[in-house]
N, C-alpha and C positions, 0 to 999 in steps of 0.2 A: 924099634917102635917100643923099648921099654923103657926107654928115655923120658918117657910123656908121664904125666900127671894122672891120676885114678880120681875121678872126681863123684863125690857121691852124691845121687839127687835122691828127694822123695819130698813128701809132706811131712808136715809136722808132726811128732811121735815116732816117726818110721826108725828110727833109731841109727840115724847118720852119727850123732855124736857119742852115741855108746861102741856101735862097731867098727868105726872109723880109727880110734886106737888099735884096737885088736889086727884089724885086716893091714895096718901099716907095719905094725910089730910083725906079723907073719910073713910081709912081702919085702921085710927089711927098708923100709921108708920111715921116714919123718910123716906127722899128721897134722893138720891144721884143721881149723875149724872157722869157716869165711866168718861167720857171727861173732867168735872172741875175738878174731883179727881186729873187725871195727867197735867192739866195746874197748876193746885195749886204746886203738889210735883215739877214740872220741872220749874217750874217758866218761862213757855214759851207757846204760843199758841200751839193749832195741828198744823196748817199752819207752824207756824216756827219750830217744831220738824219735822214734814214731811219734809221742806226744808235744815234743818241743817244734820238732821240725818238720812232720810231717813223712808220710809214706815214701812220696816220690825222690825227699833229698835223701831217705835211706837207701832206696833203688839206686841213687847215681853213687852214694857212696860204695855202695855194696859192688857194681859194678868196676868200680876204681880199682877197691882192694882185689877183686877178681882177677884184674887186666895185670896187677902187680905180680901174681903168684908166677908168671912167667920168668921171673928173674930168681925162683927156687929151684933147688934139685929137685928131681921126678918124686913126688909125694902123695899121699893119699888126702884129699880134700875134699871136708864135709862142706856141701854149700847149704843156703839159707832153703826153705821152700820154695821160696817165689825167684830165686836166683836165674832159673833155667827158663823162664817164662820170656825174657827180654832176650828178642832176636840177638841182638850184640854179642852178649852173654852166650849165648849158644855156640854163635859161630867164631869165638874165642875159643870156648871149650873145644869145640871141634879140632880145633887146628893145633891143641896142645894136650889133649889128653883123649881117653875114654870113660865113659858115663857108666855109673853102675845106680840103676834105679829099685831103691828099696822100697819096694809096691808094698804097700797097708791096707787094708780094707778100710773104710769109712767108719764103722764102729768100733773097731778100735784104735782108730786116731782119736776120735772121741775120748774113746774111755781115758787114752793115755794123756791127754790134754784139758780132760775135764776140771777146773779148777785152777789150772796155771795163769799166774799172774803178769808171768814173763814170755806169754804171747798173746799182742795187740790183737791178732787178726783171730784169736781162738774165741774171743770172749762170747761172740754171738753166734749163738749154733746156726742160725739159717744161714747167714755169712761164710760160716765155716764150712757148711755142707757145699754150699755153691763153689765157695775155691777150691775146694777139694776136686771137683768134677771138672772144673777148667782147667785147674793146674795140672790134672792127669792127662789132659790132650796132651800136654808138652812132654811129661814124663814118659811117656810111650815112643817118643825120638829116642831115647836114649839107647847104649850099644849092649849092655847086659840088664837083664829083668830078673828081680829074685822079690819071690814072695815072702815076707818076713812073719806071718801069722804062724804060732804054733812052733817057731823056730828061737832058739837062744842064740844070742849074739855070735858066740863062738861057730855054729851050725851056718849062720848066716855068710860069717868070714870065709869059711872052709867051701861053701858052694860057689862065693864069690871068686876066690883064689881060681877054683876049678874052671869055671867059664873066663877068665880073664885069660889062661892059660892058652884056651882054645883061639885067643886072640893074639897069641903069641907076646901076652904081656906075662913075664916071671914073678 
């Protein structure tokens, strides 16, 4: 069981990219951010990919990069906010790791993402809220749930480590 990835799932602003490296260090694993992998390979930001090639193209790239994580040693991998929505991605993730949902309330996600230009799906407040509740239904399918509100990244990681131990993940 310990030879599996730990996939961080959550909405924009939930802290996946912040808590992920800390959790990886705590668990003595490498950390990978799926969005960063895509940007590096495409030589474009996520926003540029969305604007020039569309969301469907981005989602295909995302799945392709996700599936290639099977080649990596056990790591902590931060997923993009929409990665877990696609059934093929959830199936892959279930076969290659355990999921940790960093659960953030809508108002906190809105506050953290307000004014961010690098998040194409955060620009329209009505769309943002609709997307939040749509994705939340998928996030509930994860193995571990951690409420992030009022907690430091270190507290989130400690709680994640404790919950992962109950799943026999060292």
